[in-house]
Every structure is written in C-alpha cells, then in structure tokens.
SEFI-200136 format. One record per residue (C-alpha): residue in three letters; x, y negated, z. Coordinates in steps of 0.001 Angstrom, whole numbers, plus 524288, in hexadecimal, padded with zeros to 5 digits. Example, Ala and Ser with C-alpha at 12.3 -4.5 7.8 and 13.67 -1.06 7.14 Angstrom:
BEGIN
{r->ALA px->8300C py->81194 pz->81E78};
{r->SER px->83566 py->80424 pz->81BE4};
end
This chain:
BEGIN
{r->MET px->B1D8F py->70E04 pz->48BB0};
{r->LYS px->B1BA5 py->6FDE9 pz->48B00};
{r->LYS px->B1761 py->700EC pz->498CE};
{r->MET px->B2570 py->70687 pz->49E1C};
{r->LEU px->B2BA9 py->6F998 pz->4979D};
{r->PRO px->B29D6 py->6F13A pz->4A255};
{r->TRP px->B3151 py->6FC1E pz->4ACB3};
{r->LEU px->B394C py->7008D pz->4A51D};
{r->ILE px->B3D62 py->6F138 pz->4A367};
{r->THR px->B3E44 py->6EF5C pz->4B1C9};
{r->ILE px->B4555 py->6FDF9 pz->4B332};
{r->LEU px->B50A3 py->6F722 pz->4AAD6};
{r->LEU px->B5083 py->6ED23 pz->4B112};
{r->SER px->B51C7 py->6F0B8 pz->4BD9E};
{r->ILE px->B5B17 py->6F834 pz->4BD5E};
{r->THR px->B6375 py->6EE4C pz->4B4BA};
{r->LEU px->B6313 py->6E5D4 pz->4C00C};
{r->ILE px->B673F py->6F145 pz->4CA0B};
{r->VAL px->B7108 py->6F31A pz->4C106};
{r->LEU px->B74B3 py->6E488 pz->4C1E6};
{r->ALA px->B7480 py->6E544 pz->4CF53};
{r->ILE px->B7D41 py->6EF1D pz->4D109};
{r->PHE px->B88D9 py->6E8D0 pz->4C819};
{r->LEU px->B874D py->6DE63 pz->4CE88};
{r->LEU px->B87C2 py->6E101 pz->4DCE0};
{r->SER px->B93D0 py->6EAE8 pz->4DA2A};
{r->ASN px->B9C90 py->6E042 pz->4D53E};
{r->LYS px->B98E5 py->6D922 pz->4DDE8};
{r->LEU px->B9C42 py->6E2CD pz->4E99E};
{r->VAL px->BA810 py->6E81D pz->4E265};
{r->GLY px->BAC6D py->6D7F9 pz->4E26E};
{r->ASP px->BA98C py->6D6C9 pz->4EE58};
{r->ASN px->BB32B py->6E3DD pz->4F14E};
{r->GLU px->BBD4B py->6DD8F pz->4E6B7};
{r->LYS px->BBD09 py->6D0E1 pz->4EF0D};
{r->ASP px->BC04D py->6D911 pz->4FF6B};
{r->THR px->BC9F6 py->6E0AC pz->4F68C};
{r->ALA px->BD0CD py->6D686 pz->4F212};
{r->SER px->BCFB1 py->6CAFA pz->4FE2B};
{r->GLY px->BD27E py->6D633 pz->5072D};
{r->ASN px->BDAFF py->6D88A pz->510C6};
{r->GLY px->BE686 py->6DD2B pz->506DA};
{r->SER px->BE6E8 py->6D221 pz->4FD86};
{r->ALA px->BE679 py->6C8E8 pz->509B2};
{r->LEU px->BEF81 py->6CD71 pz->50F95};
{r->SER px->BFAF2 py->6CDBF pz->50447};
{r->LYS px->BF822 py->6BEDC pz->50031};
{r->MET px->BF811 py->6BBFD pz->51059};
{r->SER px->C097C py->6B6DB pz->513C1};
{r->ALA px->C1344 py->6BE7B pz->51E51};
{r->ASP px->C0FE1 py->6B10B pz->526CB};
{r->GLU px->BFFA9 py->6B2FD pz->52552};
{r->ILE px->C003D py->6C0EA pz->52882};
{r->VAL px->C0777 py->6BECD pz->53521};
{r->LYS px->BFF0F py->6B27F pz->5386D};
{r->MET px->BF224 py->6BCA3 pz->537C1};
{r->THR px->BFAC8 py->6C819 pz->53D95};
{r->SER px->BF64C py->6CC74 pz->54B26};
{r->GLU px->BFC7F py->6D731 pz->55190};
{r->ILE px->BF920 py->6DFAC pz->55D95};
{r->THR px->C03D5 py->6E8A5 pz->561D1};
{r->GLY px->C084F py->6F153 pz->56CAA};
{r->ILE px->BFAE9 py->6FA20 pz->56B30};
{r->LYS px->BFE22 py->706D6 pz->572CC};
{r->THR px->BF028 py->70EF3 pz->576C4};
{r->ASN px->BEDF6 py->71C95 pz->5750E};
{r->ILE px->BE6E4 py->72469 pz->5684F};
{r->ALA px->BDB50 py->72CDE pz->56559};
{r->ASP px->BE46C py->738D1 pz->568AF};
{r->PRO px->BE6EC py->738DF pz->57716};
{r->GLY px->BF5AB py->73AAA pz->57335};
{r->TYR px->BF9C3 py->73010 pz->56BB7};
{r->ILE px->BFD52 py->722AE pz->56FC6};
{r->ALA px->BFC07 py->716BA pz->56650};
{r->GLN px->C0635 py->70B33 pz->56635};
{r->MET px->C02F7 py->700D4 pz->55BA3};
{r->ALA px->C02ED py->6F474 pz->556BF};
{r->PHE px->BFBC1 py->6EB4D pz->54E54};
{r->ALA px->BFBB9 py->6DF2E pz->542F6};
{r->PHE px->BED9F py->6D931 pz->540B1};
{r->GLN px->BECD9 py->6CFA9 pz->53250};
{r->LEU px->BE2F6 py->6C7B1 pz->536A6};
{r->SER px->BD86F py->6C037 pz->52C56};
{r->ASP px->BDFC5 py->6B2B2 pz->530B1};
{r->LYS px->BE409 py->6AC54 pz->53B8C};
{r->LYS px->BD835 py->6A933 pz->5452D};
{r->ALA px->BD4EE py->6B643 pz->5422B};
{r->LYS px->BE33D py->6B906 pz->546CE};
{r->GLU px->BE3C8 py->6B01C pz->55344};
{r->ASP px->BD550 py->6B6E5 pz->55741};
{r->PHE px->BDC01 py->6C4C7 pz->5554E};
{r->ASP px->BE819 py->6BE64 pz->55C42};
{r->LYS px->BDE5F py->6BC15 pz->5683F};
{r->ILE px->BD5AD py->6C83B pz->56923};
{r->LYS px->BE0E7 py->6D29D pz->565A7};
{r->GLU px->BE6B5 py->6D807 pz->573AD};
{r->ILE px->BD7D0 py->6D7F4 pz->578E7};
{r->LYS px->BCE12 py->6DCDA pz->56DF7};
{r->ILE px->BD688 py->6E139 pz->56161};
{r->LYS px->BDFA9 py->6E849 pz->56958};
{r->PRO px->BD645 py->6F167 pz->570BC};
{r->ILE px->BD0DD py->6F27A pz->56231};
{r->ILE px->BDDFA py->6F9AF pz->55D6A};
{r->ILE px->BDD69 py->70109 pz->56B40};
{r->LYS px->BD093 py->7097B pz->56B06};
{r->THR px->BD29C py->70A10 pz->55A58};
{r->LEU px->BDE25 py->711E6 pz->55E2E};
{r->VAL px->BDA3C py->71846 pz->569B1};
{r->ASP px->BCEBE py->71DF9 pz->55DA5};
{r->THR px->BD955 py->71F55 pz->55748};
{r->LYS px->BDFAE py->72EFB pz->55517};
{r->PRO px->BF055 py->72FAA pz->55297};
{r->GLU px->BEE57 py->736CD pz->545E1};
{r->LEU px->BE891 py->72AB5 pz->53D76};
{r->LEU px->BF22C py->721EE pz->540CE};
{r->ASN px->BFB16 py->72B5A pz->53ACB};
{r->ASP px->BFAB6 py->72685 pz->52FE9};
{r->SER px->BF801 py->71A22 pz->527BB};
{r->LYS px->BEB7E py->71EFB pz->523A4};
{r->GLY px->BE79F py->71F67 pz->52E4F};
{r->ARG px->BEC39 py->71470 pz->535C6};
{r->GLU px->BE6E7 py->70CE6 pz->52A6D};
{r->GLN px->BD82E py->71329 pz->531B6};
{r->PHE px->BDC29 py->70D86 pz->53C90};
{r->ILE px->BDF64 py->70184 pz->53870};
{r->ALA px->BD4E5 py->6FEE2 pz->530D5};
{r->LYS px->BCA5A py->70378 pz->53ED5};
{r->LEU px->BD312 py->6F92D pz->545E2};
{r->GLN px->BD105 py->6EDEB pz->53B7C};
{r->ASN px->BC15E py->6EED2 pz->53CA6};
{r->LEU px->BC27C py->6EF38 pz->54ABC};
{r->ILE px->BC99E py->6E523 pz->54CB2};
{r->ASN px->BC3A8 py->6DBA9 pz->542A6};
{r->LYS px->BB7F7 py->6DDDF pz->54793};
{r->SER px->BBB3B py->6D7BF pz->5562C};
{r->LEU px->BC1AF py->6CCCC pz->54FE5};
{r->THR px->BBDC9 py->6BE46 pz->5512C};
{r->SER px->BC027 py->6B990 pz->5478E};
{r->GLY px->BC6FF py->6BC1F pz->539A9};
{r->ARG px->BCA62 py->6CC61 pz->535C5};
{r->LEU px->BD549 py->6D463 pz->53506};
{r->ILE px->BDD2D py->6D7CA pz->529E7};
{r->GLN px->BE642 py->6DFF9 pz->52CD4};
{r->ILE px->BEC3C py->6E856 pz->534E6};
{r->GLU px->BF8FE py->6EE1D pz->53766};
{r->MET px->BFEE7 py->6F811 pz->54164};
{r->THR px->C0B12 py->6F203 pz->543C6};
{r->ASP px->C0EF9 py->6FE34 pz->54B55};
{r->VAL px->C0B5D py->70B84 pz->54E35};
{r->MET px->C0DB1 py->71705 pz->5578D};
{r->ILE px->C0804 py->72290 pz->55BA2};
{r->VAL px->C0DF2 py->72A5E pz->56524};
{r->GLU px->C0829 py->73765 pz->56832};
{r->ILE px->C09E4 py->737FA pz->57929};
end
C-alpha cells in the first residue's frame, strides 16, 4: 500500500488540475462569447442615432441580372451599413468596381426559390456579407438590407 500511495496522489492531483483547467478555460470561452454577443451587431445598431446610421450607410441600386435559373431575372437594390466613416468612404470608392460584381456573381449562383422567403434571403445576405467583408480595405460591413427586390420570370 505504501508503494501505491504516491501513484494515487499523483493521479488525483493530475485529475484535479485537468478539471480546474477545463473549468477556467470554459468560463473564459463562454465569457468571450457573451462579450461578443453584447458588443455585436444588434447592440451597436441600436445605440446609433438615425443621423449616424445615414452617415455610415451606402446604397447600390439598379442591379439587374439573370439568376441561376435561366428563366428568371432579378432586379435589386441594397443598403450597406459600415462600421465607421472611413470604411464608408472606402466602400463608396470601390462599390462600382468591386462590390457590385460580387453581388452579381452571387446572384448568378442563386436559385429563385432561395430569394422567395425571408430565411433564404437571410442566407443570401449572410453569404454576401462574408464575401464583401473579405474585399473591404478598411472597417467592416455591419449589416446589409435589401431595399428593393423583384424576381421576374421571363
């Protein structure tokens, strides 16, 4: 029994340290997620005044293109809210040469059924937001709203 006692103490100490490490790391990860949620898009948008929203928003209108089904044409307009004024200025500079082509390429790969309901539109907007954020030179895109949508069967 005397020979096993150091082994038992070592095993119990190891298990205790592992449990403690897991506990501390899980609290840190959960705490970070709660901070991200609290400082995420929803709270940032709700704290802004109408004038601030207008200053940080850029629009692209008059997008007309075919979509994945060749029997349909989409006509759309979008409002893009950016994180700060510099991001909006940079966005306005590249919106015709970089952002509009991204939107058109994404629409060409989109089936008309996806754009017929709100869930599908949310998926489309999320995909678009990821693609656009990758091409921004400064700041980030906070929110995209479809301000005009028309899907027409030819």
